[in-house]
N, C-alpha and C positions, 0 to 999 in steps of 0.2 A: 270571085274569091275575094275576100279582104280580112287581114287579120286584125283586131283590134284587142289591144291587151291579150287576153286570154283567151277571146271568142274570134272563132271564125264563121266568116256570114259570106252567103251567096246571093246577089239579086239577081232578079230579072227583069227587066224592064221598069226598073225601080221598086221592083216591090220585092221585099225581103222575103224568100222561098228557102232558106235553111239557115239555121244555126247549130253550131258545134261550141263546147266548151271545153277547156283541161287546163291541168295544173302540171309542174313538175317542180323539180326542188328547187329549180329558181324564182317560181311564182305560186304566190300562195293562194289558196283558196278564199275566198269572201263573199259570203251568201250574197250581203247587201250590196255590195259593187256587181255583181253579176245580174242583178232582180233590175239593177238603174240601166246597164248597158241592154237588157232587155226592151225594157219600157222607152228607152231615149230612142231604139232602134226600131218601133214596133213589133217586137216579137213575140210572140206569143209563150208564157210561162208555160214551161214544159211541165205536164199533169204528176209527175213523177221528182217533181221539182222539189218537195219538202223530203221525200224520201234521200235524193240523191245527194241535196243538203246535210243531211242529219250523218250520211256514209261519207263521206268526205272527208268531215270535220273527226268521225269517231278513226278513218283509215290513213289519214293523209301522209302520217309519217311512216307508213308499212312499205311504200312505195317509191321513194325518193331515188332508188336506182333506174326510175323509167319515167317517161312523158303518161301521165294517165289522164285517158278520156273520159271525160264526165258524162257528154250528152250531143247525141245527134238527133237534130228536130228537123222536120221537112214538114210544109204546109200539105196539107190533104191533099190539095188539089193535083198535086205536083210528085205525089208517090209513083214508084214505079217507071220512074221518067228519067233517072241514073243519077239524081242529085245528091242521094245520099253515099252512091259509089265514087263520086265526083271530090264528095267534101274528103270520102275517107284516104281515096286515091293524094290526095293534096296535102291532107296533114298526117300521112305516113312523109311524105314527100321532104313536107315541112320539120318534120321529127328530127332528120337526122341521122344518127346511128344512135341514138336513146331508143331502146326497146320501150312499147307502149303495153298499157294495161288499162283493162276495162274490165266494170262490170253489167251486166246484162240479166233481167228478167229469163227464166228458163224458160219461160213458156212464150218470149216474144219469136218464136222461129225465125221469121223474114231477116229482125237483125243478129240473129247467130248465123241465117248462111252467107247475108252480106259480109260479117266481119270472119267467116270462115274462106270466104270468096277471095279476101285481100291477105292471106295468109296467117292470122290470129287460132290460135290451138286453144281449147277448152284446159283450163288446170284443176278447178274444181269445183264445186257446187256446192252451196251452204244456203243453210236456212237465214235468211236477213230478217231482223226485227225493227228497220228506218222507217217504219211507218207508213209505208206506202197504200193508201187506202185501210188504215190502222190495222190492219193484218199482218202478220211475217208471211214472204213471200219468199220461193225457192229463187238465187240467184246463180249466176254463171260467173268466174272468176276465167277472161281470156288474155290473152297475152301475145303478143308478136316479138319474138325475140328475132332482133336486127344483128346482132354480134355472134 
């Protein structure tokens, strides 16, 4: 796994199998930069990219006290093989003492279980009008408190 700007990328045999994005008070979210990094590294743009971008632009200043996990995407051929868990564990280590904040679709049970397995707790549920497939969706905010 390696970090490039505010992305972490996992390769296996020179093939990208996972990608994650994050921001913190020191790193601002840049939609165009994220898009370019994905293209340059031949990483598929996540289906929820538009909603994630809109959400981050609306909420960036709300969580300056923590590192904010934007997205973890894993190649479908590598689902259930520990790639997402590996990425999340390394991201938690890399974050040092900073708390971690994330938002996940409320019906994404595998992702919620993954985050809970690594110590994240649900903090609240909300209806997001962020544009995911043009319909409002239920989301959960989850946090990993380290202090």
